[in-house]
C-alpha atoms as a printed R data frame, in Angstrom:
    type eleno elety resid chain resno      x       y      z
1   ATOM     1    CA   UNK     A     1 43.694 -41.329 63.756
2   ATOM     2    CA   UNK     A     2 39.982 -41.425 63.076
3   ATOM     3    CA   UNK     A     3 38.270 -38.359 61.677
4   ATOM     4    CA   UNK     A     4 36.453 -36.311 64.353
5   ATOM     5    CA   UNK     A     5 32.698 -36.794 64.432
6   ATOM     6    CA   UNK     A     6 30.889 -33.803 62.917
7   ATOM     7    CA   UNK     A     7 27.831 -32.423 61.188
8   ATOM     8    CA   UNK     A     8 28.003 -29.756 58.501
9   ATOM     9    CA   UNK     A     9 27.246 -26.160 59.397
10  ATOM    10    CA   UNK     A    10 24.292 -26.321 56.977
11  ATOM    11    CA   UNK     A    11 22.828 -29.220 58.967
12  ATOM    12    CA   UNK     A    12 23.286 -27.254 62.177
13  ATOM    13    CA   UNK     A    13 21.746 -24.097 60.710
14  ATOM    14    CA   UNK     A    14 18.712 -26.164 59.738
15  ATOM    15    CA   UNK     A    15 18.199 -27.222 63.354
16  ATOM    16    CA   UNK     A    16 18.646 -23.681 64.620
17  ATOM    17    CA   UNK     A    17 16.318 -22.201 62.016
18  ATOM    18    CA   UNK     A    18 13.534 -24.575 62.932
19  ATOM    19    CA   UNK     A    19 14.110 -23.910 66.623
20  ATOM    20    CA   UNK     A    20 13.707 -20.200 65.968
21  ATOM    21    CA   UNK     A    21 10.466 -20.857 64.080
22  ATOM    22    CA   UNK     A    22  9.321 -22.791 67.148
23  ATOM    23    CA   UNK     A    23  9.766 -19.690 69.285
24  ATOM    24    CA   UNK     A    24 13.159 -20.443 70.836
25  ATOM    25    CA   UNK     A    25 15.991 -17.935 71.154
26  ATOM    26    CA   UNK     A    26 18.792 -18.930 68.745
27  ATOM    27    CA   UNK     A    27 21.464 -16.953 70.614
28  ATOM    28    CA   UNK     A    28 20.659 -18.764 73.854
29  ATOM    29    CA   UNK     A    29 20.674 -22.164 72.170
30  ATOM    30    CA   UNK     A    30 24.032 -21.530 70.495
31  ATOM    31    CA   UNK     A    31 25.611 -20.319 73.730
32  ATOM    32    CA   UNK     A    32 24.400 -23.359 75.658
33  ATOM    33    CA   UNK     A    33 25.544 -25.738 72.925
34  ATOM    34    CA   UNK     A    34 28.955 -24.077 72.711
35  ATOM    35    CA   UNK     A    35 28.626 -23.132 69.025
36  ATOM    36    CA   UNK     A    36 29.764 -19.705 67.846
37  ATOM    37    CA   UNK     A    37 27.640 -17.743 65.392
38  ATOM    38    CA   UNK     A    38 30.676 -17.224 63.138
39  ATOM    39    CA   UNK     A    39 31.255 -20.984 62.925
40  ATOM    40    CA   UNK     A    40 27.633 -21.534 62.031
41  ATOM    41    CA   UNK     A    41 27.661 -18.939 59.256
42  ATOM    42    CA   UNK     A    42 30.793 -20.424 57.669
43  ATOM    43    CA   UNK     A    43 29.337 -22.967 55.271
44  ATOM    44    CA   UNK     A    44 32.654 -24.801 55.086
45  ATOM    45    CA   UNK     A    45 32.785 -25.440 58.830
46  ATOM    46    CA   UNK     A    46 32.300 -28.834 60.399
47  ATOM    47    CA   UNK     A    47 30.485 -28.540 63.722
48  ATOM    48    CA   UNK     A    48 31.625 -31.090 66.343
49  ATOM    49    CA   UNK     A    49 29.083 -33.854 66.853
50  ATOM    50    CA   UNK     A    50 28.912 -33.314 70.602
51  ATOM    51    CA   UNK     A    51 27.914 -29.672 70.052
52  ATOM    52    CA   UNK     A    52 25.197 -30.668 67.578
53  ATOM    53    CA   UNK     A    53 23.877 -33.258 70.012
54  ATOM    54    CA   UNK     A    54 23.851 -30.619 72.746
55  ATOM    55    CA   UNK     A    55 21.875 -28.324 70.436
56  ATOM    56    CA   UNK     A    56 19.220 -31.026 69.990
57  ATOM    57    CA   UNK     A    57 19.149 -31.520 73.754
58  ATOM    58    CA   UNK     A    58 18.791 -27.790 74.437
59  ATOM    59    CA   UNK     A    59 15.830 -27.670 72.060
60  ATOM    60    CA   UNK     A    60 14.218 -30.582 73.884
61  ATOM    61    CA   UNK     A    61 14.806 -29.049 77.308
62  ATOM    62    CA   UNK     A    62 13.363 -25.751 76.073
63  ATOM    63    CA   UNK     A    63 10.044 -27.535 75.553
64  ATOM    64    CA   UNK     A    64  9.707 -28.159 71.813
65  ATOM    65    CA   UNK     A    65  7.204 -30.781 70.707
66  ATOM    66    CA   UNK     A    66  8.278 -34.458 70.665
67  ATOM    67    CA   UNK     A    67  7.801 -34.305 66.875
68  ATOM    68    CA   UNK     A    68 10.412 -31.525 66.502
69  ATOM    69    CA   UNK     A    69 12.706 -33.765 64.442
70  ATOM    70    CA   UNK     A    70  9.863 -34.997 62.238
71  ATOM    71    CA   UNK     A    71  9.020 -31.410 61.308
72  ATOM    72    CA   UNK     A    72 12.503 -30.839 59.852
73  ATOM    73    CA   UNK     A    73 11.909 -33.006 56.790
74  ATOM    74    CA   UNK     A    74 11.466 -30.247 54.201
75  ATOM    75    CA   UNK     A    75 14.405 -28.228 55.496
76  ATOM    76    CA   UNK     A    76 16.595 -31.343 55.583
77  ATOM    77    CA   UNK     A    77 15.893 -32.069 51.938
78  ATOM    78    CA   UNK     A    78 16.379 -28.551 50.606
79  ATOM    79    CA   UNK     A    79 19.077 -27.086 52.833
80  ATOM    80    CA   UNK     A    80 21.423 -29.365 54.710
81  ATOM    81    CA   UNK     A    81 21.823 -32.004 51.997
82  ATOM    82    CA   UNK     A    82 23.734 -29.302 50.076
83  ATOM    83    CA   UNK     A    83 22.746 -30.349 46.575
84  ATOM    84    CA   UNK     A    84 23.138 -34.071 47.191
85  ATOM    85    CA   UNK     A    85 19.484 -34.532 46.266
86  ATOM    86    CA   UNK     A    86 20.195 -33.465 42.682
87  ATOM    87    CA   UNK     A    87 22.628 -36.362 42.366
88  ATOM    88    CA   UNK     A    88 20.219 -38.787 44.039
89  ATOM    89    CA   UNK     A    89 17.150 -37.663 42.064
90  ATOM    90    CA   UNK     A    90 18.865 -37.960 38.681
91  ATOM    91    CA   UNK     A    91 20.158 -41.541 39.108
92  ATOM    92    CA   UNK     A    92 18.768 -44.181 36.760
93  ATOM    93    CA   UNK     A    93 17.587 -46.612 39.450
94  ATOM    94    CA   UNK     A    94 16.899 -46.641 43.168
95  ATOM    95    CA   UNK     A    95 19.967 -48.820 43.687
96  ATOM    96    CA   UNK     A    96 22.232 -46.270 41.976
97  ATOM    97    CA   UNK     A    97 20.648 -43.477 44.004
98  ATOM    98    CA   UNK     A    98 21.104 -45.265 47.328
99  ATOM    99    CA   UNK     A    99 24.681 -46.216 46.470
100 ATOM   100    CA   UNK     A   100 25.423 -42.523 46.010
101 ATOM   101    CA   UNK     A   101 23.681 -41.689 49.276
102 ATOM   102    CA   UNK     A   102 25.712 -44.249 51.202
103 ATOM   103    CA   UNK     A   103 28.927 -42.921 49.645
104 ATOM   104    CA   UNK     A   104 28.367 -39.200 50.076
105 ATOM   105    CA   UNK     A   105 26.188 -38.883 53.198
106 ATOM   106    CA   UNK     A   106 29.348 -38.477 55.333
107 ATOM   107    CA   UNK     A   107 29.805 -35.094 53.664
108 ATOM   108    CA   UNK     A   108 26.756 -33.930 55.639
109 ATOM   109    CA   UNK     A   109 27.471 -35.819 58.861
110 ATOM   110    CA   UNK     A   110 29.759 -38.713 59.728
111 ATOM   111    CA   UNK     A   111 28.433 -39.739 63.114
112 ATOM   112    CA   UNK     A   112 25.564 -41.751 61.653
113 ATOM   113    CA   UNK     A   113 26.765 -44.490 59.301
114 ATOM   114    CA   UNK     A   114 24.528 -45.480 56.385
115 ATOM   115    CA   UNK     A   115 24.587 -49.035 55.051
116 ATOM   116    CA   UNK     A   116 22.539 -50.770 52.362
117 ATOM   117    CA   UNK     A   117 22.197 -54.489 53.073
118 ATOM   118    CA   UNK     A   118 20.569 -57.009 50.718
119 ATOM   119    CA   UNK     A   119 19.281 -60.202 52.332
120 ATOM   120    CA   UNK     A   120 16.986 -62.623 50.564
121 ATOM   121    CA   UNK     A   121 14.007 -60.789 49.123
122 ATOM   122    CA   UNK     A   122 14.605 -57.647 51.153
123 ATOM   123    CA   UNK     A   123 16.898 -54.635 51.144
124 ATOM   124    CA   UNK     A   124 17.612 -52.886 54.443
125 ATOM   125    CA   UNK     A   125 18.875 -49.313 54.698
126 ATOM   126    CA   UNK     A   126 20.520 -48.950 58.121
127 ATOM   127    CA   UNK     A   127 21.229 -45.704 60.001
128 ATOM   128    CA   UNK     A   128 23.704 -46.695 62.713
129 ATOM   129    CA   UNK     A   129 25.169 -44.259 65.257
130 ATOM   130    CA   UNK     A   130 28.948 -44.431 64.985
131 ATOM   131    CA   UNK     A   131 29.744 -43.239 68.476
132 ATOM   132    CA   UNK     A   132 27.357 -43.377 71.417
133 ATOM   133    CA   UNK     A   133 23.730 -42.376 71.112
134 ATOM   134    CA   UNK     A   134 22.239 -39.934 68.604
135 ATOM   135    CA   UNK     A   135 19.375 -37.710 69.708
136 ATOM   136    CA   UNK     A   136 16.013 -39.021 68.522
137 ATOM   137    CA   UNK     A   137 15.182 -35.654 66.919
138 ATOM   138    CA   UNK     A   138 18.033 -36.163 64.460
139 ATOM   139    CA   UNK     A   139 17.081 -39.781 63.795
140 ATOM   140    CA   UNK     A   140 13.454 -38.776 63.157
141 ATOM   141    CA   UNK     A   141 14.530 -36.099 60.684
142 ATOM   142    CA   UNK     A   142 16.823 -38.480 58.810
143 ATOM   143    CA   UNK     A   143 14.341 -41.377 58.778
144 ATOM   144    CA   UNK     A   144 11.369 -39.416 57.467
145 ATOM   145    CA   UNK     A   145 13.486 -37.511 54.940
146 ATOM   146    CA   UNK     A   146 14.646 -40.824 53.469
147 ATOM   147    CA   UNK     A   147 11.177 -42.390 53.465
148 ATOM   148    CA   UNK     A   148  9.574 -39.407 51.754
149 ATOM   149    CA   UNK     A   149 12.372 -38.824 49.244
150 ATOM   150    CA   UNK     A   150 12.695 -42.460 48.205
151 ATOM   151    CA   UNK     A   151  8.944 -42.774 47.692
152 ATOM   152    CA   UNK     A   152  8.917 -39.490 45.750
153 ATOM   153    CA   UNK     A   153 11.742 -40.609 43.472
154 ATOM   154    CA   UNK     A   154  9.793 -43.751 42.596
155 ATOM   155    CA   UNK     A   155  6.480 -41.921 42.231
156 ATOM   156    CA   UNK     A   156  4.817 -44.206 44.764
157 ATOM   157    CA   UNK     A   157  3.198 -43.936 48.162
158 ATOM   158    CA   UNK     A   158  5.453 -44.886 51.110
159 ATOM   159    CA   UNK     A   159  3.439 -48.023 51.871
160 ATOM   160    CA   UNK     A   160  4.037 -49.225 48.295
161 ATOM   161    CA   UNK     A   161  7.800 -48.954 48.770
162 ATOM   162    CA   UNK     A   162  8.546 -49.874 52.377
163 ATOM   163    CA   UNK     A   163  7.762 -53.237 53.899
164 ATOM   164    CA   UNK     A   164  8.587 -51.904 57.367
165 ATOM   165    CA   UNK     A   165 10.597 -49.283 59.220
166 ATOM   166    CA   UNK     A   166 12.404 -49.965 62.482
167 ATOM   167    CA   UNK     A   167 12.642 -47.094 64.950
168 ATOM   168    CA   UNK     A   168 14.472 -46.860 68.249
169 ATOM   169    CA   UNK     A   169 12.961 -45.335 71.395
170 ATOM   170    CA   UNK     A   170 11.951 -42.561 71.832
171 ATOM   171    CA   UNK     A   171 11.596 -41.659 68.135
172 ATOM   172    CA   UNK     A   172  8.297 -39.970 67.247
173 ATOM   173    CA   UNK     A   173  8.296 -40.771 63.524
174 ATOM   174    CA   UNK     A   174  6.057 -43.783 64.075
175 ATOM   175    CA   UNK     A   175  2.812 -41.802 64.008
176 ATOM   176    CA   UNK     A   176  3.554 -40.329 60.583
177 ATOM   177    CA   UNK     A   177  4.712 -43.675 59.195
178 ATOM   178    CA   UNK     A   178  1.615 -45.520 60.428
179 ATOM   179    CA   UNK     A   179 -0.630 -42.823 58.996
180 ATOM   180    CA   UNK     A   180  1.090 -43.451 55.646
181 ATOM   181    CA   UNK     A   181  0.381 -47.184 55.930
182 ATOM   182    CA   UNK     A   182  3.944 -48.255 56.783
183 ATOM   183    CA   UNK     A   183  4.466 -51.016 59.327
184 ATOM   184    CA   UNK     A   184  6.566 -49.767 62.274
185 ATOM   185    CA   UNK     A   185  8.736 -52.007 64.443
186 ATOM   186    CA   UNK     A   186 11.198 -51.346 67.249
187 ATOM   187    CA   UNK     A   187 14.937 -51.795 66.857
188 ATOM   188    CA   UNK     A   188 18.337 -50.659 68.091
189 ATOM   189    CA   UNK     A   189 18.682 -48.130 65.249
190 ATOM   190    CA   UNK     A   190 16.532 -46.877 62.355
191 ATOM   191    CA   UNK     A   191 16.220 -49.416 59.534
192 ATOM   192    CA   UNK     A   192 14.184 -48.981 56.356
193 ATOM   193    CA   UNK     A   193 13.148 -52.292 54.781
194 ATOM   194    CA   UNK     A   194 12.090 -52.532 51.131
195 ATOM   195    CA   UNK     A   195 11.486 -55.356 48.719
196 ATOM   196    CA   UNK     A   196 14.823 -56.089 47.080
197 ATOM   197    CA   UNK     A   197 13.332 -55.975 43.594
198 ATOM   198    CA   UNK     A   198 12.460 -52.291 44.069
199 ATOM   199    CA   UNK     A   199 16.168 -51.420 43.988
200 ATOM   200    CA   UNK     A   200 16.094 -51.911 40.219
201 ATOM   201    CA   UNK     A   201 13.058 -49.670 39.704
202 ATOM   202    CA   UNK     A   202 13.670 -46.628 37.492
203 ATOM   203    CA   UNK     A   203 13.465 -43.182 39.059
204 ATOM   204    CA   UNK     A   204 11.056 -40.576 37.700
205 ATOM   205    CA   UNK     A   205 13.747 -37.919 37.500
206 ATOM   206    CA   UNK     A   206 16.420 -40.075 35.857
207 ATOM   207    CA   UNK     A   207 18.792 -37.898 33.829
208 ATOM   208    CA   UNK     A   208 21.989 -39.701 32.783
209 ATOM   209    CA   UNK     A   209 23.847 -36.585 31.638
210 ATOM   210    CA   UNK     A   210 23.074 -34.594 34.780
211 ATOM   211    CA   UNK     A   211 23.751 -37.579 37.037
212 ATOM   212    CA   UNK     A   212 27.165 -38.287 35.527
213 ATOM   213    CA   UNK     A   213 28.086 -34.619 35.685
214 ATOM   214    CA   UNK     A   214 27.110 -34.359 39.337
215 ATOM   215    CA   UNK     A   215 28.730 -37.700 40.153
216 ATOM   216    CA   UNK     A   216 32.068 -36.545 38.730
217 ATOM   217    CA   UNK     A   217 31.776 -33.408 40.826
218 ATOM   218    CA   UNK     A   218 31.086 -35.275 44.071
219 ATOM   219    CA   UNK     A   219 33.803 -37.844 43.376
220 ATOM   220    CA   UNK     A   220 36.352 -35.117 42.742
221 ATOM   221    CA   UNK     A   221 35.711 -33.289 45.994
222 ATOM   222    CA   UNK     A   222 37.465 -34.017 49.246
223 ATOM   223    CA   UNK     A   223 35.552 -35.259 52.265
224 ATOM   224    CA   UNK     A   224 35.422 -31.696 53.616
225 ATOM   225    CA   UNK     A   225 33.590 -29.400 51.197
226 ATOM   226    CA   UNK     A   226 35.034 -25.913 50.776
227 ATOM   227    CA   UNK     A   227 33.457 -22.657 49.629
228 ATOM   228    CA   UNK     A   228 35.150 -23.067 46.250
229 ATOM   229    CA   UNK     A   229 33.658 -26.572 46.017
230 ATOM   230    CA   UNK     A   230 30.200 -25.133 46.583
231 ATOM   231    CA   UNK     A   231 30.753 -22.483 43.931
232 ATOM   232    CA   UNK     A   232 31.753 -25.233 41.521
233 ATOM   233    CA   UNK     A   233 28.497 -27.004 42.366
234 ATOM   234    CA   UNK     A   234 26.660 -23.757 41.623
235 ATOM   235    CA   UNK     A   235 27.884 -23.993 38.044
236 ATOM   236    CA   UNK     A   236 26.116 -27.339 37.685
237 ATOM   237    CA   UNK     A   237 22.888 -25.876 39.030
238 ATOM   238    CA   UNK     A   238 23.135 -22.835 36.748
239 ATOM   239    CA   UNK     A   239 23.377 -25.019 33.646
240 ATOM   240    CA   UNK     A   240 21.290 -28.024 34.706
241 ATOM   241    CA   UNK     A   241 18.015 -26.235 35.386
242 ATOM   242    CA   UNK     A   242 16.156 -22.997 35.704
243 ATOM   243    CA   UNK     A   243 16.481 -22.401 39.441
244 ATOM   244    CA   UNK     A   244 16.526 -18.675 40.242
245 ATOM   245    CA   UNK     A   245 19.955 -17.408 41.207
246 ATOM   246    CA   UNK     A   246 18.512 -16.311 44.563
247 ATOM   247    CA   UNK     A   247 17.431 -19.903 45.234
248 ATOM   248    CA   UNK     A   248 20.876 -21.263 44.344
249 ATOM   249    CA   UNK     A   249 22.480 -18.751 46.697
250 ATOM   250    CA   UNK     A   250 20.126 -19.868 49.476
251 ATOM   251    CA   UNK     A   251 20.861 -23.560 48.923
252 ATOM   252    CA   UNK     A   252 24.588 -22.862 49.183
253 ATOM   253    CA   UNK     A   253 24.137 -21.094 52.509
254 ATOM   254    CA   UNK     A   254 24.460 -17.464 51.401
255 ATOM   255    CA   UNK     A   255 22.126 -15.240 53.364
256 ATOM   256    CA   UNK     A   256 22.333 -12.507 50.723
257 ATOM   257    CA   UNK     A   257 22.321 -13.283 46.955
258 ATOM   258    CA   UNK     A   258 24.725 -10.356 46.460
259 ATOM   259    CA   UNK     A   259 27.348 -12.183 48.546
260 ATOM   260    CA   UNK     A   260 26.971 -15.275 46.371
261 ATOM   261    CA   UNK     A   261 27.257 -13.230 43.168
262 ATOM   262    CA   UNK     A   262 30.364 -11.486 44.479
263 ATOM   263    CA   UNK     A   263 32.020 -14.774 45.516
264 ATOM   264    CA   UNK     A   264 31.137 -16.434 42.195
265 ATOM   265    CA   UNK     A   265 32.581 -13.528 40.194
266 ATOM   266    CA   UNK     A   266 35.750 -13.545 42.297
267 ATOM   267    CA   UNK     A   267 36.218 -17.279 41.686
268 ATOM   268    CA   UNK     A   268 35.298 -17.494 37.997
269 ATOM   269    CA   UNK     A   269 35.642 -13.958 36.663
270 ATOM   270    CA   UNK     A   270 31.989 -13.618 35.598
271 ATOM   271    CA   UNK     A   271 28.631 -13.334 37.349
272 ATOM   272    CA   UNK     A   272 26.266 -16.310 37.728
273 ATOM   273    CA   UNK     A   273 23.886 -14.704 35.202
274 ATOM   274    CA   UNK     A   274 26.675 -14.324 32.645
275 ATOM   275    CA   UNK     A   275 27.729 -17.935 33.203
276 ATOM   276    CA   UNK     A   276 24.158 -19.176 32.764
277 ATOM   277    CA   UNK     A   277 23.878 -17.300 29.438
278 ATOM   278    CA   UNK     A   278 27.231 -18.572 28.188
279 ATOM   279    CA   UNK     A   279 28.555 -21.542 30.212
280 ATOM   280    CA   UNK     A   280 31.386 -22.140 27.754
């Protein structure tokens, strides 16, 4: 039996949060999409794909701008990728980073399949809907997040990295891409085309120790992340950088830092601050 199509609760919260910033009523949107507030606040929950698609549709019918999905880029990178960016940023090369993305993206959502294809002098990163159509808001958010993050990791402008980007109707990401100098074409699904040689370019944030540590963590986890998994990831963040504890709590989906501290202490017997001071 195939695994049900889903998106993580963090991904869904990102959509809802942006909808609220756009002046929409989150309670109404959740009710119409058939998503309970308790399910959304459980960071371990997988939200059925059809409910997430309905949430996008409710936002559209409520009158948000056609660029609603494009505006989610920052929130996508910092919230719903659930720490995956740390793994991707610290890889040695773009190829290693994209290999990790292809492998672990299904932890965030499994109803858009990611594939890296190398043909001749070009490398194509495909975003293919697995089942039916995916709302263009979601495709815009994913496409622009990838374009911006890949360019950032290489320390280059998007037009220096991407030969072209294929979009499917009625995506609105084309205006941003053209303004950044990227050639935009039409296709059946989003496809990011780069020169194949760029896959071997070194990343600015390459950190072999951090990357291997994070890679072991992601490889050890099951396909469905649990709260304990996230707390284990918090230990990496506490020792790998100087992020404030409040920021780590936010990235893991805790609305109150005190709840994160309490959960961490229950799991490991010490507070996050104590662990940071003495990780051994």
